[in-house]
N, C-alpha and C positions, 0 to 999 in steps of 0.2 A: 788611904788613897795615895797613889803615886804622883810623881811630878807631872806626868802627862796622862790625861784621862780623856777617852773618846766620848763625845757628846752622846748621851743615852737617848736623846730625843730623835735620833736619825731613824728613818723608816727602812729597816733592813730589807724587807720584802720588796719594796719599791726599788731600792738600790740594786738588788739582785736582778730584777727584771730589766732595769735600764742597762746594766752591764751586759746581760745576756743578749739584748737586742742591738745595742749600739757598740759594744766592745770598749766603751769608755764612759766615764761619768765625772761629775764634779760634786763634791760634798761640801756644803757651806757650814761654817761654824763647827769645824771638825773637832777641835780640842777645847779644853778649858781656856777662856780668854786670857787669864793671867799667865798661863804657860806660853801661849802664843806671843804675848807682849814681851815676855822675858827673852824668848828666843830671837824675836825680831830685834830687840835692843842689842843683843850680843852681836848679831850679824851687822847691824848698822854702825855700831860704835867700837866694837872690840875685835872683831874677827880680822885675821891676817889673810890677805887675798893674794893669790897668784893670778897672772893673766895667761890665758891659753888662746892660741891663734894658729891659723894655717897661712902658709905663704908658698905658692907654687907647689901645692900638694904635700908640703912638709909640715909637721906639727911642732910647735914651739911652746915652751913654758917659761914665763918670766916670774921667778919667785919673789916674795914680798920685799926682800932687801934690794932687789933691782928695781922693782916698781916704785919704791919710795923715792928713788933718785931720778925717776923719769920725768922730764919736763913736759909741759903741755904740748910742745911741738913734737916731742918723741912719742907721746901717746897718740897723737894724730897720725904720725907715720905708721904706727902699728895698725891703726884702724884702716888706713889706706891700703896697706899690704893685704889685710884680710878681705877687704872689699874687692881688690883686684883678683884675689884667689877665687872669690865667689863668682866673679864674672867669667872666669875660665872654666867653670863647671865643676861637678863633683862636690863632695862634702867640704864645706868651709865654715869657719866660725871665728868669733872672738868674744870672749866673756871672761869674767873673773870667777874663781872658785877656790875653795879650801882644799886641803888634802882629803883624800877619799877614805871613808870609813867603810869597812866591809865585814862586819860580824866577826867570824873566826878566821878570816882570810889573812894572809901575810901582810897585806897592805894596811890592816887595821892598826892604828896607833892610839893607845888609850891615854886620855888626859882627863882633866877635871872640869872641862867646860860644859856648858849646857848643850852645846852641839854634840859633844861626845855622848852625853846622856840621852839626847834624842836618837842617836844612832843605836844605843841600847834599846830604846823604846820600840823602834821599828823592827827589832829582833825579838821583842817580847811576845809571850803568848797572847797578850791582849791584842796587839796589832796584827800579828800573823793569823790568829783565829778570825779576826774581822775580815781581812782580805781573802782568806780561804772561803768564808761564807759568801762574800760579795762576788768573787770571781768564779766560784765553783771549782777551784783547783785545790784539792785537798793536800797535795804533795808539797805545797809551799813551806819552806823551812828556814829561809834566810833572806835578809834585805840589806843592801848597802846604802850609804848615805853620803851625799856631797852637797855642801852649800854652794849656791851659785848666785852671782850678781850680774845683771845686764845693765850697763850704762849707755849713755848716748853713743850711737854708732855700733853697738854690739848686736850680734845676731847669730843664728845658727841655720844653715841651709837644710833642705830636705834630706833626711836620712832615716834608715829603718831601725836605728838604735844600735846598741853595742852588746856584745856577749858578756858572759859572766867574767868576773875577776878570777874565778877559780874554774879551771877546766873540768872539774868533776861535777859541776852543777850546771843547770840549764835555766836561763831566764824565761819566765812565763808571764810576767806583768811588769809594769813600770808605774811609779808614783811620783808626784810632784806636790810637795806641801808648800802652798803659796803664803808668803809673808810680806805682801806689798800693800800698804795702806794708800787709799785715796789716789787710785790710778785711773787715767782716762784711756779709753780704747784707742783714740787717735794718737796717743804717744807711742804706740807700737809695743814690742816685747811680748806679743801674743803667742801662746802655744797653739799652733795651727795644724789642721788635718785636711786632707782632701775630702770634700763632701761627697754625698751619694749622688747628687745631681751633677750633670756634665759641667766641668769647669767651675765648680763651686768650692768654697772653702768654709770649714767650720772652725771656730776659734774659741779659746778660753782667755778672757782678759785677766791680767794679773790682779789679784785681790788679796785679802787678808784672812788668814785662818781658814783656808779652803784646801781640801785634798782633791787633786786631780789624779785619776787612775785609769790606765788603759791596758788592754791586752797586748802582749808582745808576741811576735813582731807587729808593729804598726807604724807606718811612716808618719813623720811629723817634722815640724821645724819651728823655730822661734823667729818671728818677724823682727826687723831691725828697730831698735829704739831710736825715736826721733831726736834730732838735736834740740828741739824745744820741749822735750819731756821734762816734767817737773821733779825729776829724781831718778832713782834706779829701782829695778825690780829685784826682789829677794825671794829665794825659795830653797828648800832642801829636797833633792831629788835622788832617785836611785832605782835600781832593778830589784825585782822580787824573784827569788830563785827556788828551784826544787831539785832534789837529787834525780838524776836521770833514771 
C-alpha cells in the first residue's frame, strides 16, 4: 500500500451521478486518516508560507523570509490593502500559500516533504483514474497542487478560476483537499458558489479529510475568515488538466 490511499468505501456510482447533475461534489473521509493527519501536521507546524494579495489590481507575493519579520501592524495593513482592493471590484484576495507543484511543469520543484509526495499522489494513476471516473473526462492526465492557508481577514473574491501552468494543456476540473479540523461555518472561509435559485449561495464549510471537486470553469470564491475564528483553514488545491 502507498502513503495515500483513497477510501474504498466511497460509492463511485453515486459520486458520478452527483457530479454529472451538479458539476461539483464533496467526498468525506477521502483518504486514510493517518495520512490526512500527517499532511495536516506538516501544514500546521512545518510548512513555509508566502502571502499573496492584491492592491489596486496588482498582485504581490511576500516570501517566508519577509513574512517572518512582519509585525502585527504590518499584517493588518496588508489585509486592509486587500480589503480595499476587493471594494474596488474585480478579482481580489489575500491568503497564504506554498510554492506551486505542477507535475512535469517547469514550476515543479522536487523535495522530500509530505506535501511533495501528495503532489506526486494527485498525479498518480490511482488519483487520476478516480477523477476520470467521477468526472467522466477520460483525457485527464495531470494535476497541480498548492497548499493554501486562510487566516483571519483572508478571502478570495468571485472568479472563474485560472488556466493551466502549461499552455499545452487545458484545465477541465478543480479539486480542493480539505485539512481543517473543528471548523464552524460562522467563522467564514467557506468555498462558495452561486446557487441555482435566484440570489442564493451554496457553500462547502472547511472540514477535515474531505475532497471537494468541481468542473472547470465554474465561478467560485472563498468568504472572508472572521476575526473571531478559532484558527486557520488548510487545504491543498489545484487544477486537473488534459491535453487539448
